[in-house]
Structure formats: structure tokens, C-alpha cells
C-alpha positions in Angstrom: 14.5 45.6 -4.1 15.3 46.4 -0.4 15.6 43.5 1.9 12.3 41.7 1.9 10.4 40.8 5.1 7.3 38.9 5.1 5.2 37.5 7.9 2.5 35.0 8.6 0.3 36.0 11.5 -2.3 33.4 12.4 -4.8 33.7 15.4 -4.4 30.8 17.7 -8.0 30.0 17.9 -8.0 26.8 16.0 -5.9 24.6 13.6 -3.9 25.9 10.7 -6.5 25.6 8.0 -5.7 25.2 4.4 -6.2 28.8 3.4 -3.9 29.9 6.2 -1.3 27.3 5.1 -1.3 28.8 1.5 -0.9 32.2 2.8 2.1 31.1 4.9 3.4 29.3 1.8 3.3 32.4 -0.3 4.8 34.6 2.4 7.7 32.0 2.8 8.3 31.6 -0.9 8.4 35.4 -1.5 10.9 35.8 1.3 13.0 32.9 0.1 12.9 34.0 -3.5 14.3 37.5 -2.5 16.7 36.2 0.1 14.8 38.0 2.8 13.1 37.0 6.1 10.0 35.1 6.8 8.7 35.8 10.2 5.9 34.3 12.3 3.7 36.2 14.6 1.0 34.7 16.8 -1.9 37.1 17.0 -3.1 36.1 20.4 -4.5 39.3 21.7 -7.9 37.7 22.0 -7.1 36.0 25.2 -10.5 34.3 25.7 -10.3 32.3 22.4 -6.4 31.9 22.2 -5.2 28.5 23.3 -1.9 26.8 23.7 -3.2 23.8 21.9 -4.0 25.9 18.8 -0.5 27.5 19.0 1.0 24.1 19.1 -1.2 22.9 16.2 -0.1 26.0 14.2 3.6 25.5 14.8 3.5 21.7 14.1 1.6 22.4 10.9 4.1 24.9 9.6 6.9 22.4 10.5 5.2 19.6 8.7 4.8 21.7 5.6 8.6 22.5 5.9 7.9 26.3 6.2 10.8 27.4 8.6 10.6 30.9 9.9 13.3 33.2 10.9 13.9 33.9 14.6 11.5 33.1 17.3 7.7 33.1 16.8 6.5 36.4 18.3 3.4 36.8 20.5 1.3 39.9 19.7 -0.1 39.8 23.2 3.5 40.5 24.6 3.6 43.6 22.7 0.5 45.2 24.3 2.4 47.9 26.1 4.1 49.1 22.8 0.7 49.1 21.2 -0.6 51.4 24.0 2.4 53.7 23.4 1.6 54.2 19.8 -2.1 55.0 20.7 -0.9 57.6 23.3 1.4 59.2 20.6 -1.6 59.4 18.3 -3.4 61.2 21.1 -0.6 63.5 21.4 -0.2 64.4 17.8 -3.9 64.9 17.3 -4.6 61.9 15.0 -6.7 60.1 17.8 -9.0 61.2 20.4 -10.8 59.9 23.6 -14.3 58.5 23.2 -16.2 58.3 26.4 -19.2 56.5 24.9 -20.2 53.3 26.9 -20.6 50.1 25.0 -24.5 50.4 25.5 -24.4 53.9 24.0 -22.2 52.8 21.2 -24.6 49.9 20.5 -27.6 52.1 20.4 -25.9 54.7 18.0 -24.8 51.8 15.8 -28.4 50.4 15.6 -29.8 53.9 15.0 -27.4 54.4 12.1 -28.4 51.0 10.7 -32.1 51.9 10.8 -31.5 55.2 8.9 -29.5 53.4 6.4 -26.4 55.5 6.9 -22.9 54.3 7.9 -21.9 54.3 11.6 -18.8 56.4 11.9 -18.2 56.1 15.7 -17.4 59.7 15.9 -19.8 60.9 18.7 -16.9 62.2 20.7 -14.8 63.4 17.9 -15.4 67.1 18.3 -16.9 67.4 21.8 -15.4 69.4 24.6 -14.7 67.1 27.6 -15.7 68.6 30.9 -14.0 67.9 34.2 -16.3 65.2 35.4 -16.4 63.2 32.2 -12.5 63.2 32.0 -12.4 61.0 34.9 -14.6 58.4 33.3 -13.3 55.4 31.3 -12.6 56.1 27.7 -11.5 54.3 24.5 -9.1 55.7 22.0 -10.4 56.2 18.4 -8.5 57.1 15.4 -9.5 60.5 13.7 -10.1 59.3 10.1 -9.8 61.8 7.2 -13.3 62.9 6.0 -12.4 64.4 2.7 -10.7 62.9 -0.4 -10.0 59.2 -0.9 -7.4 56.6 -0.1 -5.8 54.4 -2.9 -3.9 51.3 -2.2 -1.6 50.0 -5.0 -2.1 46.4 -4.3 0.5 43.8 -5.7 -2.3 41.3 -6.6 -5.6 43.4 -6.8 -4.0 46.3 -8.6 -5.1 50.0 -7.8 -8.0 49.9 -5.4 -9.7 53.1 -4.1 -12.2 54.0 -1.3 -13.8 57.3 -0.3 -12.4 58.5 3.1 -16.0 59.5 4.0 -16.7 55.6 4.2 -14.0 55.0 6.9 -15.1 54.9 10.6 -13.2 56.3 13.5 -12.3 52.9 14.6 -11.1 52.0 18.1 -7.4 51.7 18.8 -7.5 51.1 22.6 -10.5 49.7 24.5 -11.7 51.3 27.6 -9.7 48.7 29.7 -6.5 49.8 27.9 -6.2 46.7 25.8 -5.2 47.3 22.0 -7.5 46.3 19.2 -6.4 44.0 16.4 -6.4 46.9 13.9 -3.7 48.8 15.9 -1.7 45.8 17.0 -1.2 44.6 13.4 0.2 47.9 12.1 2.4 48.5 15.1 3.8 44.9 14.9 4.3 45.0 11.1 6.1 48.3 11.4 8.3 47.2 14.3 9.1 43.9 12.6 10.2 45.8 9.6 7.6 43.9 7.3 7.9 45.1 3.7 5.2 42.9 2.1 1.9 42.0 3.8 0.7 39.1 1.8 -2.7 37.9 3.2 -6.2 36.8 2.1 -8.4 39.3 0.3 -10.9 39.3 3.2 -8.5 41.7 4.8 -8.6 44.2 1.9 -11.1 46.4 3.7 -8.9 46.4 6.8 -6.0 47.7 4.7 -7.5 51.2 4.0 -8.2 51.6 7.8 -4.7 50.3 8.7 -3.2 52.6 6.2 -4.4 55.6 8.1 -2.5 54.5 11.2 0.7 54.4 9.1 -0.1 57.9 7.8 -0.8 59.2 11.3 2.5 57.9 12.6 4.5 58.9 9.5 5.4 55.4 8.8 5.9 53.8 5.4 3.2 51.1 4.9 4.2 47.8 3.4 3.3 46.7 0.0 0.0 45.0 0.3 -0.8 41.8 -1.7 -4.3 40.5 -1.0 -4.7 37.0 -2.3 -8.3 35.6 -3.4 -9.8 33.1 -1.0 -10.2 29.4 -1.7 -13.6 28.1 -2.7 -14.9 24.6 -2.9 -15.4 22.6 -6.3 -19.0 24.1 -6.4 -17.5 27.8 -6.3 -18.9 28.5 -2.9 -16.9 29.5 0.2 -14.7 26.7 1.4 -16.2 24.6 4.2 -15.2 21.5 6.0 -17.1 19.4 3.4 -15.0 20.8 0.7 -11.6 20.2 2.6 -11.4 23.4 4.8 -9.5 21.2 7.4 -6.4 21.6 9.5 -3.1 20.7 7.9 -2.7 18.0 10.4 -5.9 16.4 9.1 -4.2 16.2 5.5 -1.1 14.6 7.0 -3.4 12.0 8.8 -5.1 11.3 5.5 -1.8 10.4 4.0 -0.7 13.4 1.9 3.0 14.1 2.0 4.3 17.6 2.6 6.0 17.9 -0.8 2.5 17.2 -2.6 0.7 19.8 -0.3 3.3 22.6 -1.0 3.0 21.9 -4.8 -0.8 21.9 -4.5 -1.2 24.9 -2.4 1.3 26.8 -4.6 -0.8 26.1 -7.7 -4.0 26.9 -5.9 -4.0 30.5 -7.1 -0.5 30.9 -8.7 0.7 29.7 -12.0 4.0 29.4 -14.0 2.9 28.7 -17.6 1.4 25.2 -17.9 3.7 23.7 -15.2 1.9 21.5 -12.8 4.6 19.6 -11.1 6.9 22.1 -9.4 9.5 21.3 -7.0 10.2 23.5 -3.9 13.5 24.7 -5.4 11.7 25.7 -8.7 8.9 27.4 -6.5 11.4 29.5 -4.8 13.1 30.4 -7.9 10.0 31.2 -9.9 7.6 32.7 -7.3 6.3 36.2 -7.7 3.2 38.1 -6.9 2.4 39.1 -10.6 1.3 35.5 -11.3 -1.1 35.3 -8.4 -4.7 35.1 -9.9 -7.2 37.7 -8.9 -10.1 35.2 -8.8 -10.8 32.5 -6.1 -9.2 29.2 -6.5 -11.2 26.0 -6.4 -10.1 23.2 -4.0 -10.1 19.8 -5.8 -9.2 16.5 -3.9 -8.8 14.6 -7.2 -6.0 17.0 -8.2 -4.4 16.8 -4.8 -4.5 12.9 -5.0 -3.0 13.0 -8.4 -0.1 15.2 -7.2 0.4 13.1 -4.0 0.6 9.8 -6.1 3.3 11.6 -8.2 5.5 12.5 -5.2 5.1 9.0 -3.7 6.4 7.5 -6.9 9.3 9.9 -6.8 10.2 9.2 -3.3 13.1 7.0 -2.4 12.2 3.8 -0.7 14.3 4.8 2.4 12.3 8.1 2.8 9.1 6.4 2.1 9.7 3.6 4.7 10.6 6.3 7.3 7.3 7.9 6.6 5.1 4.8 7.1 7.2 2.9 9.7 5.2 3.7 12.8 1.8 3.3 11.3 2.9 0.1 9.5 4.1 -1.3 12.8 0.7 -0.4 14.4 -1.1 -2.1 11.5 1.0 -5.4 11.9 1.1 -5.0 15.7 4.8 -5.7 16.0 8.1 -4.0 15.2 9.6 -4.6 11.8 12.4 -7.0 11.6 15.4 -6.6 9.5 14.2 -9.2 7.2 10.8 -7.5 6.8 12.5 -4.0 6.4 14.6 -5.5 3.6 11.6 -6.9 1.8 9.6 -3.8 2.1 12.4 -1.6 0.7 12.6 -3.8 -2.4 8.8 -3.8 -2.8 8.1 -0.1 -2.2 8.7 1.2 -5.7 6.1 -1.2 -7.1 3.7 -0.4 -4.1 4.1 3.3 -4.6 3.2 2.9 -8.3 -0.3 1.9 -7.3 -0.7 4.3 -4.3 -2.4 7.8 -4.0 -2.0 8.2 -0.2 0.2 6.8 2.4 -2.5 4.4 3.8 -2.4 2.8 0.3 1.5 2.4 0.8 1.0 0.9 4.3 -1.6 -1.5 3.0 0.7 -2.6 0.2 3.8 -2.8 2.4 2.0 -4.9 5.0 2.0 -7.8 2.6 5.7 -8.1 3.1 5.6 -8.5 6.9 5.3 -11.6 8.8 1.5 -11.5 9.1 0.8 -15.3 9.1 -1.8 -16.5 9.2 -2.9 -14.2 6.3 -6.2 -12.5 7.0 -8.5 -13.3 4.1 -11.2 -10.9 2.6 -14.4 -12.7 1.9 -13.6 -12.7 -1.9 -10.2 -14.3 -1.1 -11.7 -16.8 1.2 -14.1 -17.9 -1.6 -11.0 -18.1 -4.0 -9.0 -20.4 -1.7 -11.9 -22.6 -0.6 -11.4 -26.2 -1.6 -7.9 -25.5 -3.0 -5.9 -27.3 -0.1 -4.7 -29.9 -2.4 -3.6 -27.5 -5.0 -1.6 -25.4 -2.4 -0.1 -28.5 -1.1 1.2 -29.3 -4.6 2.4 -25.8 -5.4 4.2 -25.6 -2.1 6.0 -28.8 -2.9 7.0 -27.6 -6.3 8.3 -24.3 -4.9 10.1 -25.9 -2.0 12.2 -27.8 -4.6 13.4 -24.7 -6.3 17.2 -24.2 -5.7 17.1 -20.6 -7.2 14.4 -18.2 -6.1 14.3 -16.0 -9.1 11.3 -14.7 -10.9 11.9 -16.7 -13.9 12.2 -20.0 -12.0 9.2 -19.3 -9.8 7.1 -18.6 -12.8 8.3 -21.6 -14.6 7.5 -23.8 -11.6 3.9 -22.5 -11.4 3.5 -23.0 -15.2 4.7 -26.5 -15.1 2.5 -27.3 -12.3 -0.5 -25.9 -14.1 0.4 -27.7 -17.4 0.8 -31.1 -15.6 -2.6 -30.8 -14.3 -4.1 -29.3 -17.6 -5.2 -26.2 -15.8 -5.1 -22.6 -17.2 -2.5 -20.5 -15.6 -5.0 -18.1 -14.2 -6.8 -20.9 -12.4 -3.5 -21.5 -10.5 -2.3 -17.8 -10.2 -5.5 -16.5 -8.7 -5.7 -18.8 -5.7 -1.9 -18.4 -5.1 -2.6 -14.5 -5.0 -5.4 -14.9 -2.7 -3.5 -17.2 -0.4 -0.3 -14.8 0.0 -2.1 -11.5 0.0 -5.3 -12.2 1.6 -7.1 -10.3 -1.1 -5.3 -7.0 -0.6 -4.4 -5.1 -3.8 -1.1 -6.3 -5.1 1.0 -5.9 -8.3 2.8 -8.5 -10.2 2.4 -11.7 -8.5 5.8 -13.3 -9.4 7.6 -10.2 -8.2 5.6 -10.4 -5.0 6.6 -14.0 -4.5 10.2 -13.3 -5.2 10.4 -10.5 -2.7 8.5 -12.4 0.0 11.0 -15.0 -0.2 10.8 -18.8 -0.6 10.3 -19.7 3.0 7.5 -17.2 3.6 5.6 -18.0 0.4 5.7 -21.7 1.2 4.6 -21.2 4.8 1.6 -19.1 3.6 0.6 -21.7 1.1 1.0 -24.4 3.7 -1.2 -22.5 6.0 -4.2 -23.2 3.6 -3.4 -26.8 2.7 -6.5 -27.7 4.7 -8.7 -25.0 2.9 
């Protein structure tokens, strides 16, 4: 296969939404699989709606996902002069013509065609002879679409798709103010960037037949088109914000990690046998267009949570701490001390076992910070109520330990319970409530060992008056 060049071309009118992120991922994977280039083009020709904030959001979303692009991000607006040149070349070779219809006249003709139930072709000036007076008026440039025959696109995902040329309208290439339309700009930029594969959502499939005519008019080779189905919600309807059509930044804020998002987006419309957990290296090695499904994929938060939980469990404690450190420090309202960091690093494997998202990890890790006095939930407050004498006695037993190991800690608590003829649970439950405040936690004795003798005794002593 010749050198592969793919591109992701978002419009900077909002955040990088989940569908766009998947499109970017597929383009990135295809390029990396073939050792080619993955380019980024910001389609900012709509100046009224394009914003710097949206561009920043798109770039940061790409970076968070780990989708590095080759070279600099390209601004489509900056290429406007080149787009105009191509339109002029098409006028010169007879594949385009000047249309002097005003916007009002065009709207009336479009409305009349709609009322008659016939397609609007926009060809009112296609065969007209322009007189001297008209030639001085503003004009747009329209492509002269073929009227006979049909156009077939061999789509790498959808297969062979054909439309009758009679259905294609003479679309505008240049507006009357000289600005290029999206349809022209996309083709010119893809050609100039050497794009070999245009992988995009299947809502662009109809555009492909119209854009193909520009390639033909200029004698250029069209890229391989690959139109991937859109993402639907769990109910099978078009994805909306209530389903999860949010910006990538929102998923980061919700506590999903980039590795899980990449894995989930990959499987949201592409498969490799029955494999569900697919590393980035495997994805690059395996990715192809043949295994992209033709039907819409369904977004499922439960599956995303399950994948995220897996990647949290697989992550090293050092990496996990680096992800949560800033938010954890905000939660406990102080910088982490070396002692706290050491505790947390020891605790994180067990904490991650119970977590679905990063906030779960932060909540679990916060137990190992110096958060005295521990804030109690209502349930924990009820559990510790009236247990002051017990806490005093347990604190005394634990203070006497010369070795702070799990076996010794458990033996001391059991000895305390037996000496007072108490069931072990009647002692363990108040201790858990006292040291955790009622927050979710794992094995109590392991928790006590990691917290350290001094911190555990101090937390118990804080409640001797309870």
C-alpha cells in the first residue's frame, strides 16, 4: 500500500464530542498501523461560529486521548486563497460557471422546487448567456454537475454505493463575496495534504458523491472513502447529551482515564473477534477498515465503567497517584506530605480494586491522608455513638504493640473483644467507622496497618468522648 495519509478535520464550533473523538481515533490508528501520517485540520471557514476556545478544547481533547498528529494543525481558513484559485481553474476548464442569482432569487426558486416536489438543482444560470450589464454584478461560482449516468463510490466500510448524477445539484463553490464553501475547501485541502483515506462519519456519505465531482473536474485522484456509522444511545436513537454526547473533557472530569476511553471508542463500532480489552499497541497492530461495522454502535456507560475499572486496576500506583494528586489535595485541602504519599502508594492497589472512576480512587485515597478529625457520615456517627470507652480501651491495646503488622493488629483487636466477651464484629465495625468516617474501604486490618500506629491511635482517641 502507498504511504497512507489520514486526517481528522473538526469544526471549531464546540467541544470535541464523543463521535468526533472516535473518528479521530480510527484515523490515527489506521495511519499508525500503516506507518503513515495522521494530520489535523481545523475547518474554521465558518468565522461566525468558530472560536479559539473551541480550538483549544479540541486540541486538549486530542492530547488527553493520546492522539498525536504529525506536523502542525492546519487552519482551513488560511487556505482560502488556494480554494479560490481552484474555483477559478474550474471556471477556466468549463467544469464550473458563474451564477448571478441573488440569495433572494435562489431562495424563491428553491421554495418553488419544493412545492412542485422536484429537486432543486441550482442550475438557473448554467446555460444562460451573460450580457454586459449582468457581467458587472456579483456572482457565485457553481460546479457543473454531470446530468447523465451515475456515480459509484467503493466505500471501504459501506461497500459499493451508487447515486444517479441527475440527483446532484450544481452546488456553490465560491460565494458571491469570494469565500469558498465547505464542499470545495474539503476537497482542495485533502488533495493538497495528500490524504489517501478519508475516514469520517456516514453523515458525510452524501457529500462524498458531490465532492467526487470536484476531484474529477480537476483530474485529481479521490481518496479512499470510509464512512463509519454514527453512534446511537442505548435506546437506538441518535446520540444526545442525555445518552453521553458530551465533550471529551467531560469524560475526563467524570474520572475516566484515556486508556479506557481509547479502548471503549475502538470497540464502539469495530471488533477483533471476541476481544474486549485491547491495548493501544494491539489496536495499532490489529486495526483495519474491514472490521468496522455497518450498523450504528450503541453507547453504554456500564460498559465504559467496566473498562475504566479494569484500567484503574492495571495502572501502577505511581501513575495513579499522579492522576489524582491535584484533585486529592483539593479534597483534603492541603498538599500531600511524604508520609501521606507513602501510605497512599501502598493503599492504591486495594483502593483501585473497588473503583470504577477516579473520584472513587480519590475518595479511597483520602482515608490515608492526615484528615483528623475524621468527618463522619450519619451512619458512622450512629455506629461510634456511646463507644468512647471502647475506643479508649482499643487505643490502649494498640499503643502497646511493638510490631505494627497485620497479624499483631488483628490479634490485639481479637484479644480485646474476647476479654470483654464481645463478638469481633461489634468491635471491628466501630473501629472502621472511627478511622474511615463511613467512607467505603477494604480490608480493615490492612487499612490500619497502612495508616500507621500513630494515626490509628490518634483517630480512635479523637472519639474517646463519643
